[in-house]
N, C-alpha and C positions, 0 to 999 in steps of 0.2 A: 257544492261539495259537502253535503250533509254529514258524511261519515267523519269529517274533521271539524264539525261545528263545535261551538262552545257548549257548556252545559245548558244554557238557556235554549230549550228546544224551539222556542218561538223565533229564534234568529233566522233560520233558513226561510221560514215563511215570510219574514219581513223583507228578506232579500228578493224573494220571488214577487212580492207585491210592490216592490219599489222602495228604494232607500229614502228615509226621511232627509230633509235638507241638512240637519245637523250632521248626519253621517257623511253626506257628500262633502261638507266643509271639512270634516275631519280627514276624509280621504285626500282631499286636495292639499291639506297641510302636511300630511305624512308623505305624499307623493312628491310635491314640489319643494316645500321648505326643507325637508330632510335631505333632498337631493343636493341642496346648496350648502348644507351645514358642514359637509365633509371638507369642502374647500376652505370654509371658515375655520375649521379646526386646524388646518394646515397653516393658515396665516397667524392664528393665535399662538401656535407653537413657537413663533419667532421670539416671544417674550414669556410665554406661559408654558412650562414643561407639562407633559401629558396628564399626570395624575392631579397635579395642582390646578391645572386649567379646568379639568372636569369637576373636581371637588368644589372649587370656588364657584363655578358656574351653577351647579345644582344646589349648593347651599344657599346662594343668593336668591335663586329663583324660588326655592322651597320656602325661605323666610317670607318673601313677598307674598306668595300664594297663601301660606298659612295665616299671615296677618290679615290678608283680605277676607279670608273665609271666617276668621274669628270675629272680625268687624261686622260681618253679615250675620253673626249669631250661630255659626256652625260649632258643634262641640268638638273637643279634642278627641282623637282616637282613643279607644280602650287599650289596655295593656296588651291584649291579644292582637289587636290591629297594629300596634306599634311593633310587636314581634314579627308579624307578617310583613310589615313594611321594611323592617331591617333585613329579613331574608331576601325578599324580592328586590329591594334596592341594592343590596350587596351583589346580587347576581346580575341584574340588568344594568345598573349604573356602575358599580364597582368593577365587576368583571367585564361586562359587555362594553360600556362606553370607555372605561379606563384602558382596556386592552386595545380598543380601536384607536384611541389617541396615541398610544404607545407605538402601534404599528405605523401610524402616519409619520413618525419621525424618520423612517427609512423607506417607506413605500408611498407612491403617489396616491393622492386622494381618490382619483378615478378607479384605480385598481383595487383599492381597499373596499370601496362600496360595491364594486363588481363581485368581489368575493363574498360580501355579506348577503348577496342574493340567495345564498344557500339556506338562510334562516327558515323560510317556509318549509323547506324539505326536512330540516331538523325538527321543526315543530310537529310535522306529520309523523316522523319517527317516534318522537317522545310521547305522542298521544297513544301509541301502542301500549304504553304502561297502563293506561286507563281502559284498555280494551277497545280502543277506537281504531279499527282496521281500515286501511286505505282500499279503495276500489282498484280494479285493474288499471284504469286510466290514471288514477292518482299514483299508483305504484310505478307506472311507466314514467310519470313526471319526476318522481324521486330519483329513479335510475338515470334519466337523461340529465337532470340537474347536477347530480353528483359527478357524472362523467364530464360535464362542462367545467366543474370546479377542478377536477383532476387535470384537465387541459390547461386551465388558467394557471395552476401552480407551476406548470412547466415553462411559463413565459419568463422573459428576462427580469421583469419587475419583481417577481417573487424569488427567483433563484438567487438574486443578488442580496436578499435579506431573509435568511432562514428564521432569524429571531422575530422579524415582523410577521412572517407567515404563521409561526407558532402562536404569537399574540392574537392574531386574527382567529385562529382555530379556537383558542380559549374564549375569546370574546363572543364568537357566534354561539358556542355551546352554552355559555352563561346566560346570554340574552334569551336564547330559545327556552332554556329551562325556566328562567324567571317568568317569561311570558305564559308558559303553560301552567306553572304553579299559581300565578296570580288569578288564573281563570278557574282552576279546578280544586285547589287545596288551601290556598292562603289568601282569602279575601281581604281587601284593604277597607279602610273607613269609607263610608259613602261619599260619592262626589269628589270634588276637587280637593277636599281635605285629605282624602286617601292618597291622591297624587302628590300633594305637598309633603305628607309624611314619608312617602317613598323617596322623594328627592332629598329631604333632610337626612334620612338614614343613609342613602347611597352617597350623599355628599360627605358625610362624616367618614364613611369607609374609605372613600377616595382620598380624603385629607390624611388619614392614617397611612395609606399606601404611599402618599407623597412624602410624609415624614420618614417612613421606613426606607424610602429610596433616596433620601437626602436631597430632594428637589428644592431648588430655590429659583425664584423668578428674577428676570433682569429688570432693574428699576432705574429710571421710570420706564414703563413699557413703551414699545414703539407704537405710534398712532394707529397703524394698520392692524397691529396685534390687539390693541385695546378695542378698536371698532369691531373686529371679528369676535372678541370675547362678549361684547355687549349684544351683538347679533345672535350669538349662541344662547345667551341668557333669555332674551326676549322671544326670538322666533324658534330656536331649537328646543328650549326647555319649557317656557311658559305656554307657547302655542302648540308646536308640533308634538312634543312629548305628551302633553295632556290630551291632545287629539288622539294619539295612539292608545292611551289608556282607556278613553271613551270607547274606541273601536273594540278593544279587548273585552270590555264589559257588555257591549250591546250588539256586536256583530260576530259572525263566525270567525274562527281563528285564522283561516286562510285569507279571508278578506281583510282582516286586520293587518296581516303580513304582506298584503299585495303591494305595499310601497316598495318592496324590494325589486319589483319588476320595473318601476319607473325610475327609481333613484340612480341605478347604475348609468343609465343613458345621460341623465342630467349631469351627474357628477363627472363623468368622463368627458363630456363636451365642455363643461366649465373648466375642468383641469387642463385640457388641451388649449382652450381659447384664452383663459386668463392667466394660468400659472405656467403655461408652456410645458406641461407634462408630456411625456412620450408614451404612447400606447401603440404597440405593434399590431400588424394586421392579424397575426395569430391570436393575440389577446382579444381583439374584437370578435374573432370567430368563436373563441371560448366563451365570451360573454353571451353571444347569441345562443349558444347551446344551453348555458345556464338558464337564460330567460325562457327558452323553449320549454324547459322542464317546469318552470314556475307557471307558465301558461297552461300546460297540461294539468297542473295541480288545481288551477282555478277554472278550467274550462267547463267542468261538470256543473259548477254553480251557475255559470252564465247561461248554460243551456237549459 
């Protein structure tokens, strides 16, 4: 999918010649680990309200990563890089992850991540601002995917929670915009220090949202909620989120967002199997249509 590639023109060539092992590991982290984090968010909500859960998670992970990078001799980001981290962190973490956790208060984790599969389609649309036009096949993928999302919103899981659906729409838009800006207009500090600065800034924004919302956590936290929060810090933030940022920096935009094809299947199966969530046959059909659109969006690159 060269027409949706990141500014690094060498990225499509790297895909054609075979992905480096690092990028395969990053893809595995975003595909599999992120697919399981949505259920972990659901369990963490038992004791950690949405904005407080996400804010504390990213602040803790950001402090650990920044301390590690400083110990290894990495410099602090410049003022411009901190500004970029604040904008991107506010969008991707404050708006994207915060709204996702808020939606999971009233919507099953499997349905939430199924809706989030619209992100590659939004990224493709946002790239039009920079003059990157989709091919006919990519345009077909966008149309099919959006049709699947419209089908999905007609399912019982979303009809019963209009506020959750609105939160997801806001979250997907914020995450997609932050992803595109981090590639094209607002570069972060090099390497993991850039990721740490984004988590720190996004974590602060989320904690402000938690304070404005009057959130308080239940103390002491339930053991399963605390275990889920730790899982989110280690696997969701330190591993999978950093893997995603590496993909954004070194791989085409569509490939970086390909986790949205695998995540819904894993999340929905885990939600049904472990959390006894209910997914109707119509909602499964809608997810299949969404994923067909994502496949069309990625098909050209694989070919």
